[in-house]
PyMOL CGO cylinders between C-alpha atoms (Angstrom):
from pymol import cmd
from pymol.cgo import CYLINDER

trace = [
    CYLINDER, 0.00, 0.00, 0.00, 2.84, 2.35, 0.73, 0.3, 1, 1, 1, 1, 1, 1,
    CYLINDER, 2.84, 2.35, 0.73, 4.93, 1.44, -2.31, 0.3, 1, 1, 1, 1, 1, 1,
    CYLINDER, 4.93, 1.44, -2.31, 2.10, 1.94, -4.82, 0.3, 1, 1, 1, 1, 1, 1,
    CYLINDER, 2.10, 1.94, -4.82, 0.22, 4.60, -2.81, 0.3, 1, 1, 1, 1, 1, 1,
    CYLINDER, 0.22, 4.60, -2.81, -2.90, 2.46, -2.92, 0.3, 1, 1, 1, 1, 1, 1,
    CYLINDER, -2.90, 2.46, -2.92, -3.90, 3.09, 0.70, 0.3, 1, 1, 1, 1, 1, 1,
    CYLINDER, -3.90, 3.09, 0.70, -6.15, 5.96, -0.39, 0.3, 1, 1, 1, 1, 1, 1,
    CYLINDER, -6.15, 5.96, -0.39, -8.29, 3.45, -2.28, 0.3, 1, 1, 1, 1, 1, 1,
    CYLINDER, -8.29, 3.45, -2.28, -9.59, 2.18, 1.07, 0.3, 1, 1, 1, 1, 1, 1,
    CYLINDER, -9.59, 2.18, 1.07, -11.27, 5.54, 1.64, 0.3, 1, 1, 1, 1, 1, 1,
    CYLINDER, -11.27, 5.54, 1.64, -13.31, 5.55, -1.57, 0.3, 1, 1, 1, 1, 1, 1,
    CYLINDER, -13.31, 5.55, -1.57, -15.38, 8.50, -2.75, 0.3, 1, 1, 1, 1, 1, 1,
    CYLINDER, -15.38, 8.50, -2.75, -17.43, 8.82, 0.49, 0.3, 1, 1, 1, 1, 1, 1,
    CYLINDER, -17.43, 8.82, 0.49, -15.41, 7.57, 3.48, 0.3, 1, 1, 1, 1, 1, 1,
    CYLINDER, -15.41, 7.57, 3.48, -17.89, 9.08, 5.95, 0.3, 1, 1, 1, 1, 1, 1,
    CYLINDER, -17.89, 9.08, 5.95, -20.71, 6.96, 4.52, 0.3, 1, 1, 1, 1, 1, 1,
    CYLINDER, -20.71, 6.96, 4.52, -18.56, 3.82, 4.42, 0.3, 1, 1, 1, 1, 1, 1,
    CYLINDER, -18.56, 3.82, 4.42, -17.23, 4.20, 7.96, 0.3, 1, 1, 1, 1, 1, 1,
    CYLINDER, -17.23, 4.20, 7.96, -20.65, 5.24, 9.27, 0.3, 1, 1, 1, 1, 1, 1,
    CYLINDER, -20.65, 5.24, 9.27, -22.25, 2.14, 7.78, 0.3, 1, 1, 1, 1, 1, 1,
    CYLINDER, -22.25, 2.14, 7.78, -19.51, -0.05, 9.22, 0.3, 1, 1, 1, 1, 1, 1,
    CYLINDER, -19.51, -0.05, 9.22, -19.96, 1.44, 12.68, 0.3, 1, 1, 1, 1, 1, 1,
    CYLINDER, -19.96, 1.44, 12.68, -23.74, 1.06, 12.45, 0.3, 1, 1, 1, 1, 1, 1,
    CYLINDER, -23.74, 1.06, 12.45, -23.41, -2.60, 11.42, 0.3, 1, 1, 1, 1, 1, 1,
    CYLINDER, -23.41, -2.60, 11.42, -21.07, -3.25, 14.34, 0.3, 1, 1, 1, 1, 1, 1,
    CYLINDER, -21.07, -3.25, 14.34, -23.46, -1.61, 16.80, 0.3, 1, 1, 1, 1, 1, 1,
    CYLINDER, -23.46, -1.61, 16.80, -26.43, -3.57, 15.45, 0.3, 1, 1, 1, 1, 1, 1,
    CYLINDER, -26.43, -3.57, 15.45, -24.49, -6.84, 15.63, 0.3, 1, 1, 1, 1, 1, 1,
    CYLINDER, -24.49, -6.84, 15.63, -23.33, -6.09, 19.18, 0.3, 1, 1, 1, 1, 1, 1,
    CYLINDER, -23.33, -6.09, 19.18, -26.87, -5.09, 20.11, 0.3, 1, 1, 1, 1, 1, 1,
    CYLINDER, -26.87, -5.09, 20.11, -28.24, -8.38, 18.81, 0.3, 1, 1, 1, 1, 1, 1,
    CYLINDER, -28.24, -8.38, 18.81, -25.73, -10.32, 20.92, 0.3, 1, 1, 1, 1, 1, 1,
    CYLINDER, -25.73, -10.32, 20.92, -26.73, -8.23, 23.94, 0.3, 1, 1, 1, 1, 1, 1,
    CYLINDER, -26.73, -8.23, 23.94, -30.44, -8.89, 23.32, 0.3, 1, 1, 1, 1, 1, 1,
    CYLINDER, -30.44, -8.89, 23.32, -29.78, -12.62, 22.97, 0.3, 1, 1, 1, 1, 1, 1,
    CYLINDER, -29.78, -12.62, 22.97, -27.85, -12.60, 26.24, 0.3, 1, 1, 1, 1, 1, 1,
    CYLINDER, -27.85, -12.60, 26.24, -30.69, -10.79, 27.99, 0.3, 1, 1, 1, 1, 1, 1,
    CYLINDER, -30.69, -10.79, 27.99, -33.44, -12.98, 26.49, 0.3, 1, 1, 1, 1, 1, 1,
    CYLINDER, -33.44, -12.98, 26.49, -31.87, -16.44, 26.80, 0.3, 1, 1, 1, 1, 1, 1,
    CYLINDER, -31.87, -16.44, 26.80, -32.36, -16.69, 30.59, 0.3, 1, 1, 1, 1, 1, 1,
    CYLINDER, -32.36, -16.69, 30.59, -36.01, -15.71, 30.14, 0.3, 1, 1, 1, 1, 1, 1,
    CYLINDER, -36.01, -15.71, 30.14, -36.51, -18.87, 28.08, 0.3, 1, 1, 1, 1, 1, 1,
    CYLINDER, -36.51, -18.87, 28.08, -35.51, -21.03, 31.03, 0.3, 1, 1, 1, 1, 1, 1,
    CYLINDER, -35.51, -21.03, 31.03, -33.33, -24.13, 30.82, 0.3, 1, 1, 1, 1, 1, 1,
    CYLINDER, -33.33, -24.13, 30.82, -33.75, -24.39, 27.06, 0.3, 1, 1, 1, 1, 1, 1,
    CYLINDER, -33.75, -24.39, 27.06, -32.80, -20.75, 26.46, 0.3, 1, 1, 1, 1, 1, 1,
    CYLINDER, -32.80, -20.75, 26.46, -29.41, -21.34, 24.84, 0.3, 1, 1, 1, 1, 1, 1,
    CYLINDER, -29.41, -21.34, 24.84, -30.53, -24.27, 22.71, 0.3, 1, 1, 1, 1, 1, 1,
    CYLINDER, -30.53, -24.27, 22.71, -33.65, -22.49, 21.42, 0.3, 1, 1, 1, 1, 1, 1,
    CYLINDER, -33.65, -22.49, 21.42, -32.61, -18.83, 21.60, 0.3, 1, 1, 1, 1, 1, 1,
    CYLINDER, -32.61, -18.83, 21.60, -29.38, -19.02, 19.61, 0.3, 1, 1, 1, 1, 1, 1,
    CYLINDER, -29.38, -19.02, 19.61, -30.84, -20.76, 16.53, 0.3, 1, 1, 1, 1, 1, 1,
    CYLINDER, -30.84, -20.76, 16.53, -33.79, -18.36, 16.61, 0.3, 1, 1, 1, 1, 1, 1,
    CYLINDER, -33.79, -18.36, 16.61, -31.42, -15.41, 16.83, 0.3, 1, 1, 1, 1, 1, 1,
    CYLINDER, -31.42, -15.41, 16.83, -29.37, -16.61, 13.86, 0.3, 1, 1, 1, 1, 1, 1,
    CYLINDER, -29.37, -16.61, 13.86, -32.45, -17.44, 11.79, 0.3, 1, 1, 1, 1, 1, 1,
    CYLINDER, -32.45, -17.44, 11.79, -33.93, -14.02, 12.50, 0.3, 1, 1, 1, 1, 1, 1,
    CYLINDER, -33.93, -14.02, 12.50, -30.70, -12.31, 11.46, 0.3, 1, 1, 1, 1, 1, 1,
    CYLINDER, -30.70, -12.31, 11.46, -30.62, -14.27, 8.19, 0.3, 1, 1, 1, 1, 1, 1,
    CYLINDER, -30.62, -14.27, 8.19, -34.27, -13.56, 7.44, 0.3, 1, 1, 1, 1, 1, 1,
    CYLINDER, -34.27, -13.56, 7.44, -33.89, -9.83, 8.09, 0.3, 1, 1, 1, 1, 1, 1,
    CYLINDER, -33.89, -9.83, 8.09, -30.67, -9.61, 6.05, 0.3, 1, 1, 1, 1, 1, 1,
    CYLINDER, -30.67, -9.61, 6.05, -32.13, -11.50, 3.08, 0.3, 1, 1, 1, 1, 1, 1,
    CYLINDER, -32.13, -11.50, 3.08, -35.34, -9.49, 3.15, 0.3, 1, 1, 1, 1, 1, 1,
    CYLINDER, -35.34, -9.49, 3.15, -33.44, -6.21, 3.31, 0.3, 1, 1, 1, 1, 1, 1,
    CYLINDER, -33.44, -6.21, 3.31, -31.16, -7.32, 0.47, 0.3, 1, 1, 1, 1, 1, 1,
    CYLINDER, -31.16, -7.32, 0.47, -34.13, -8.27, -1.66, 0.3, 1, 1, 1, 1, 1, 1,
    CYLINDER, -34.13, -8.27, -1.66, -35.96, -4.99, -0.96, 0.3, 1, 1, 1, 1, 1, 1,
    CYLINDER, -35.96, -4.99, -0.96, -32.82, -2.92, -1.65, 0.3, 1, 1, 1, 1, 1, 1,
    CYLINDER, -32.82, -2.92, -1.65, -32.35, -4.58, -5.04, 0.3, 1, 1, 1, 1, 1, 1,
    CYLINDER, -32.35, -4.58, -5.04, -29.31, -6.75, -4.36, 0.3, 1, 1, 1, 1, 1, 1,
    CYLINDER, -29.31, -6.75, -4.36, -31.08, -9.64, -6.09, 0.3, 1, 1, 1, 1, 1, 1,
    CYLINDER, -31.08, -9.64, -6.09, -32.18, -7.60, -9.10, 0.3, 1, 1, 1, 1, 1, 1,
    CYLINDER, -32.18, -7.60, -9.10, -29.74, -8.98, -11.68, 0.3, 1, 1, 1, 1, 1, 1,
    CYLINDER, -29.74, -8.98, -11.68, -29.40, -12.59, -10.59, 0.3, 1, 1, 1, 1, 1, 1,
    CYLINDER, -29.40, -12.59, -10.59, -30.70, -15.67, -12.31, 0.3, 1, 1, 1, 1, 1, 1,
    CYLINDER, -30.70, -15.67, -12.31, -34.18, -16.90, -11.52, 0.3, 1, 1, 1, 1, 1, 1,
    CYLINDER, -34.18, -16.90, -11.52, -32.76, -20.15, -10.13, 0.3, 1, 1, 1, 1, 1, 1,
    CYLINDER, -32.76, -20.15, -10.13, -30.76, -18.23, -7.52, 0.3, 1, 1, 1, 1, 1, 1,
    CYLINDER, -30.76, -18.23, -7.52, -33.89, -16.44, -6.34, 0.3, 1, 1, 1, 1, 1, 1,
    CYLINDER, -33.89, -16.44, -6.34, -35.72, -19.76, -6.15, 0.3, 1, 1, 1, 1, 1, 1,
    CYLINDER, -35.72, -19.76, -6.15, -32.91, -21.18, -4.01, 0.3, 1, 1, 1, 1, 1, 1,
    CYLINDER, -32.91, -21.18, -4.01, -33.02, -18.14, -1.75, 0.3, 1, 1, 1, 1, 1, 1,
    CYLINDER, -33.02, -18.14, -1.75, -36.78, -18.53, -1.32, 0.3, 1, 1, 1, 1, 1, 1,
    CYLINDER, -36.78, -18.53, -1.32, -36.31, -22.23, -0.58, 0.3, 1, 1, 1, 1, 1, 1,
    CYLINDER, -36.31, -22.23, -0.58, -33.70, -21.43, 2.04, 0.3, 1, 1, 1, 1, 1, 1,
    CYLINDER, -33.70, -21.43, 2.04, -35.95, -18.84, 3.63, 0.3, 1, 1, 1, 1, 1, 1,
    CYLINDER, -35.95, -18.84, 3.63, -38.80, -21.36, 3.69, 0.3, 1, 1, 1, 1, 1, 1,
    CYLINDER, -38.80, -21.36, 3.69, -36.54, -23.88, 5.45, 0.3, 1, 1, 1, 1, 1, 1,
    CYLINDER, -36.54, -23.88, 5.45, -35.56, -21.23, 8.01, 0.3, 1, 1, 1, 1, 1, 1,
    CYLINDER, -35.56, -21.23, 8.01, -39.19, -20.33, 8.67, 0.3, 1, 1, 1, 1, 1, 1,
    CYLINDER, -39.19, -20.33, 8.67, -40.10, -24.00, 9.16, 0.3, 1, 1, 1, 1, 1, 1,
    CYLINDER, -40.10, -24.00, 9.16, -37.11, -24.37, 11.51, 0.3, 1, 1, 1, 1, 1, 1,
    CYLINDER, -37.11, -24.37, 11.51, -38.22, -21.36, 13.56, 0.3, 1, 1, 1, 1, 1, 1,
    CYLINDER, -38.22, -21.36, 13.56, -41.74, -22.76, 13.83, 0.3, 1, 1, 1, 1, 1, 1,
    CYLINDER, -41.74, -22.76, 13.83, -40.36, -26.17, 14.88, 0.3, 1, 1, 1, 1, 1, 1,
    CYLINDER, -40.36, -26.17, 14.88, -38.17, -24.53, 17.53, 0.3, 1, 1, 1, 1, 1, 1,
    CYLINDER, -38.17, -24.53, 17.53, -41.15, -22.57, 18.83, 0.3, 1, 1, 1, 1, 1, 1,
    CYLINDER, -41.15, -22.57, 18.83, -43.35, -25.66, 18.96, 0.3, 1, 1, 1, 1, 1, 1,
    CYLINDER, -43.35, -25.66, 18.96, -40.64, -27.81, 20.54, 0.3, 1, 1, 1, 1, 1, 1,
    CYLINDER, -40.64, -27.81, 20.54, -40.09, -25.26, 23.30, 0.3, 1, 1, 1, 1, 1, 1,
    CYLINDER, -40.09, -25.26, 23.30, -43.68, -25.80, 24.48, 0.3, 1, 1, 1, 1, 1, 1,
    CYLINDER, -43.68, -25.80, 24.48, -43.39, -29.60, 24.75, 0.3, 1, 1, 1, 1, 1, 1,
]
cmd.load_cgo(trace, "trace")
């Protein structure tokens, strides 16, 4: 980076936007870990075994939905979208199964 003076490329055209987004993502991730830590004991003995998969599934569902709404999937093949929808369906079924199993 020093030899070819390429370090400036890390800043990009809008470093404030890039760094702000990175900081926001870090805070949201840390906040989700904090919320999991606060909620797991409320689920009782099964808190860690039910709460963690639900937390991860929720994060994946929110991220995929946001990506779809923001147009990240606009120029991909139809088969890729079908696979994404299939994966989301599997996650939703898994969340429902976790919720049902926690009541047994």
